[in-house]
N, C-alpha and C positions, 0 to 999 in steps of 0.2 A: 133240188128243192127250189120251189118258186116262191118269191116274195112279192106281194102286192102292197103298194102304198095306198092307204085310204085316208082321205081328208076327214078331220073330225067334223062332226055334225052337231048342231044344237037341236033341241026338240021341236022348234017351230020352223026353221028355215031350211033344214036339210043340209046336204054337203055344200062346203064353200068351194068356189071355183077360183082359178088364177086371176080372173078379171076382178073378183071381189077383193082379192089381196092388193091389186094395183090401185083400185079405187081408195082403199083405206090408206095406202101409202101416200097417195096424192092429197088426201084429206089431212094426214098428219103434217105433210110438207107445207100445206097452205096454213095450217094452224101455227106452225113454227114461224112462217113468214109474217103472219099477223102479230105474233108475240114480239118478233124482232122489230116490226114497224112501230108497235106500241112502245116498246122499250126505247127505240130511237126517238120517238116523239116526246116521251117522258124525259129523256136525257136532254133534248133540245129545250124543253120547257124549264128544266132545272138550270141549264146553262143560262137561258135568257133571264130567269129570275135572279140568279147569282150575279150576272153581269149588270143588270139594271138596279138591283137593290143593294149592291155591295156598299159598305160604308167608306170605301176608298174609290178614287178615280181609276177607271180601266179604259184602255184604248187599244185598237188594232191599227197599225200603220203599215203601208206598203214599203217596199225596199227603198223608195225615194223619199220617204218621210211623210207622205200624204196620209191623212186620216181616212181609214176605211170604216171604222165604227168607234163610237165613243158612248160611254154610259152617262146617265143624267148627273151623277155625282161629279164627274169631271167637268161637265158643262157648268154646274153650279159653282165649282171652285174657281173657274176662269171668268164666270159672268157672261158667257156666250150661250146662245141657243144651239141646239144640235145642227140646225140648218146653217147657222153662221160659221160653225167650226169645220164642218166636213169639206168645204172647198179649200181650206187652208192646209198648211203643213205644220208639223211641230216646230220646224225651224223658224216660222214666222212669229211664234209666240214665246220662243226661248230667249232668256236674257242673253245678250250677245257674248258676255264674258264666259258663260257656261256652255256655249254651243260647241266649241272645238273638242272638248273632252267627250261630250255625248256622241258626237259623230265618230270620233276615233274608236270608241268602245263598240259602236255598232259595226264598224268595219272589221274589227277583230272577231266579232261573232260571225260575220259573213265569210271570213277566211277560215272559220273552224277552229280558231285559237282559244275561244272561250265559249261556254254554253249559256252563260247568263252574266249580267253585271248589275251592280247597284251604285248609285251616286246621289248626292244631294245637289239640287239645281234650283234655279229660279225661273218661273214663268211670268209673263206679262199679262195681268188681268185686263179685261176690257176697260176697266176704270183707270188703267194706267199704273195701278199699284202692283207691287211685286208679290208673288206667291212662292214661298219656300216649300219644297216638297222633297220627299225621298222617292227616287225612281228605281223600280226593279224591272228589268227587261229580259225577255227570252225570245227565242226565234223558233217559229213553226216551219217545218220543212215538208216538202212534197214526198210522195212515196219513193221517188228515185233519189231523195236526199238533197235536192236543190232547195234553196231558201224560198219560202212562200210569203210570210209576213211576220211582223214583230207583234208580240203581246206585251203590254207594259202596265204595271201597277203604279199608281201615283198617290202617295200618301201626303196629306197636308201637314207640314211640320212648322207652320208659321208661329203657332203658340210657343213651341219649344224654342225656336230661334229668338223670339221676343224675350222669353225667360232667360235664355243664355246672355242676350245683350244686356238685359236688366241686371243680371248677376255680375257681369263684368263692370258695368257702370257703378253698381253698388259697392263692389270691392274697391274701386278707385275712390269713391266718395268717403268710404270708411277709412281708407288708408291715410288720407290727408290729416284728419284730427289725431289719429293714433300716432303718426310720425311726429306731429308737433308736441304731443304729450310726452312721448319718449325722449325727444330732444331736451325739453325743459327738465324732466326728471333726471336725465343723465348729467346735465350741467349741475343741478343741485347736489347730486351725489358725488361729484368729482371734488376731491379734497384740494386739488391744486388751485381751484378758483376761490378767491376770497370775496364772497358776495356780501354786500351790505344788507341790512334789514329791509330797506326799501326795495332793492332789486329782488331779494328773495320773495317779498310780498307780491311784487309784480309778476314774477314767474308763477307763483301759486295761483294768482288770479287768472293768468293765461291758461294754466292747466284746468282750472275749474270751468273756464269759458269753453275750452275745447271739449271737455267732458260733457258739458250741457249740449253742445252742438252735436256730439256723437249720439247722445240720448235722443234728441229730437229726430235725427236722421233714422235711427233704428225704429222709433215709434212710427214714423211715416212709412218706412218700408213694411212694417207689420200691418199697418192699416191698408196700404195699397194691396198687399197680398191677400188680406181678408176680403176686401171688396172684389178684387179680380177673381178670387177663387169661389165667390158666392157663398161664403160661410157666415157672413154677417146677417143677423136676423133683424129685419126692419121693425121698428116699433112705430107704426104709422098712426097719426091722428089727423083730424081735419083741422086745417089752419088757413088763415087768410094770408094773402100775399103781403099785405101791409105789416102784419105782425112779424112775419119772417124777416122783412127788411129792417124793421125797427130793432128787433133783437140782434140782428147781425151787426148793425151799426154801433150798438152799445158795446160790442166786443172789441171794436177797433177805434173807439172814440179817442183814447189817449195816443194811440199810434199815429192817427191822422194829423194830430197837432192842429195847426191853423187852417188846414185844408177845408174848403167848403164842399159839401155834398148836396147836390140838388136831387130831390126825390119826387117823382111824379108817379104815385101808385094809388089809383082810385080805391076807395073803400068798398065799392060795390062789385069788385071783381069776383068771379067764381072762386070757391075754395079749392084746396088741393089736399090730397092724402099724402102726407110726408112723414118721414122720420125727422122730427124737428131739429135735433142736434146735428144730424148729418147735413141737412139742407142749409142750416146756418153756416156750417163749415164751408160749403160751396160758395155762398155769397161772401163770406169773410175773405176767402182766398181771392175771389175776383176783385173785391174792393182793395185788398192789399196790393195786388198786382197793378191796378189802376193807379194807386198812390205811388208805387215805385217808378212807374214808367211815365208819369205825367210831370210837367214842369211844376214848380212849387206853387205858383199863383193860379194854376188852372183848376177849375172845379171838376169834380166827378159827378156824373149824371146817372141816376138809377131810375128806370121806368118800367112799366108793366102794362100789358093789355092781353086780349085774347085774339089769337090768329089761328084759323082753321081748326077750332076745337081744342087748341092747346094754350095754356097760360104761358106767356113769354115774359121772363124777367131779364132785363137788359142792363148791363153795366158798361158805360161809355167812359173812355179816358181821352186825354189830349196828348198822347205820346206819339211815337214815330210810326205807329201802325204795324201791321204784320204782313210780310210778303206772302203772296199767294201760295208759294210752294211750302210755306211753313205752317199754314193754317190747320193742317191735320197733324203734322209732326209735333206741334207743341203740346198735344195731349198724350204723347208717348212718354214713358218714364225716363227721367233724366235728360230729356231734350230741353234745351234752352234757346230762346230767341237769339238771332244774330245780334240784335240791338243790345241784348242783355250782356253778351260776351264783350261787345265793343265798349260798352259804357260801364262795365264792372258792376252791374246791378246784382245785389246779393240774391241767392236762391239756390235750390238744389235740383230743380226740374221735376219734382214729384207732385207739386200742388195741383196742377191741371190734370195730371193723370188720375189722381184721387178724385178730383171733381167729376171727371168723366165716368169713373166707376160708380160713384154715388148716384149721379143723374141716371145712368143706364139702369141701375138697380131699381129706380123708381119708374121705369118705363118711359123715360124722357130722353132728350137729346141736348147736347151742348155744342155750340159752334162759335167760331170767331170770324170776324170780317172787318174791313176798314170802313171808316166813316167818310162820306164825301168831302167834308171840310177838314179832314185830318183826324188822326187818332184811331183807336180800335174799339170795337163793340163785341162783347161776349154775351151770347144769348142762351139762356137756359129755358127749354120748353118742357112743360110738365102737363100730364093729363089733368083736366079740370074735374072737380068733384061736384060742386053745387054752388048755390048763391052764398054770398058772404054772411048773410044773416043765419045760415044754417050751421056755421062753423062752431065747433066746441072751442071754448076759450083756452088758449095755451098759457098757463100761468094765471096770475090774478087779473081780474077784469080791469080794463083801462078806463080811466075817468073820461067823462064826456069832453070831447076836444072841440075847441073853437079856433077860429082864425085869429092869429096873434095881431093882425093888422086892423081888421074891421070889427072883430068880436062876434061875427056871425057864425052860426053852425056851419060846419064844413059841408059844402054841396057835393054833388055827384063827382065832379072832377076836382081833385085836390092836388096840392103839391106841398112838399116840406122843404125847408131850408135847414140843413143840418150843419152846424159849425162847431167842431170839436174844440175850438179855441175857448168857447164858453161851456164849461163842463156841467153846469147845473141843468141845462135843458136844451132841447132843440125846438125851434119854432115851427108852428104849423100855420100855413097860409092857404087860403082858398085860391082857386085858380085865377080869379079876377085880380086879386091883390098881387099874386106872384107875377103875373104877366106885367102888371104895372111897374113893379120893382125891376123886373128883368129888362124891360125896355129902357128904364132909366139907367141901369148899369151898363148896358151893352151898346146903346145906339145914340145916347145924348151926351152933349158936353156938360160936365158937372157945374152948372150955373147955380147961383144963389137961389134963383127961383125954383129950380128943380129940387134942391135940397130942402127948401121950405115945404114944397108940395109933398115930398116923401115923408118928411118929419111929421107933417100934419096928419098923414094917413096912419101913423102908429100911435097906439094908446100911450098916454102920458107915463104910465107905470112900466112900460117896456123899455127901460133905459138901455139894457144890453142890446136889444134889437135895433134901437135907434143908433147906438154906437156902431153896430155892424154896418148899417146903411151908410153912415158917414165914411167909414173905412172903405166901403165898396165904391163910393163915389170918387175916391181918389184914384181908382184904377179904371175908371170908365174909359171906353175907347172914344177917339175923336169921331165926329160925324163924317159920313162918306161924302 
């Protein structure tokens, strides 16, 4: 029997030959190669998108620690551009104390002892600040198993570290009044101690005082947590800078005692959109700090103007100033100035942290600096809203204000002299009269002629202000 193999035919092209089959196989191979190429290209694009758009830092480093590739997030975390980072090695920017452990774990991976490792470490930002991060490292190998490069994931954990530090500080601050309360209560409950009525009363007063202190601390902690967490809803209204300063000074009038506060806040400054209660809290805290750190007979100066489109409110004191390395740290929770610790100035270290959170929530900035002649200046910069005559009045309308010295309406540039020693009022002076009095107080010998000139400049019914002038003359500086 003879069997003949016949190729199938279609109705149009006739029998298929072996060359036809080879051509179709080549076409299928080419198609598969194109599909593989497209898949590879798609994979590379996905990798590139994942690498560049990841919410964490990613880098590739060679076996010596030099950067091969870094994503934008990692550049942003460190504050460097990609071009600035690539010539460096990770050793250059690792906090020295954390470097030995990082290098040892890399060597363990190269020896094949571990496949990956995690650690918490610190990097040095371009600004000089420390960046806390969680580092996860793996090793990519060649086809023959030899090490090729390291892939590392860097997660910013600075916020968590700050929270941990704040929690530890809060625990310490809370423990102090609690231990005092417990000590007094234990003594009162001990039958062996025969305490007289006066002693028992003193103990109970101490317990009440510590409980109040504890309550204030808890309130401050809750307020700081609310502002830091962004859960506070601002109730912003349009307000003038002068109204904010006036209201803030009213809150601390009794606390300041005989302290003189010089205020130079023009009425024609642009308005601001603020949560009035919160912004008053900021100014009150700054004035309280100035009062604590200044000598008893030194005035506090408050001024305001517009710089680079921002309203700047400034509070100046005559204290010891702030060292450069502390000017950012003082806004951290529970951080206290070195001068405060050395001089036993009371405080918890939360006030400025709350101030920074409030100002930041308003889109502003707060900073500290030293004054050329001594003392510290705290500046709050806020976005301006409009002219002062466009502001909605916060509270009842204020009466028309005149200069207490010459009786004229207050001109464009004005200044106030706020003396809490006199609780009935604070005196408003125009710029011309204020400068006249200031020169008399600071640069002239208190002669009889000067006292008569100053007295003649004050209306006869302003007996309190005239008394203040005579008191000030006793403290005039000698001429140079």
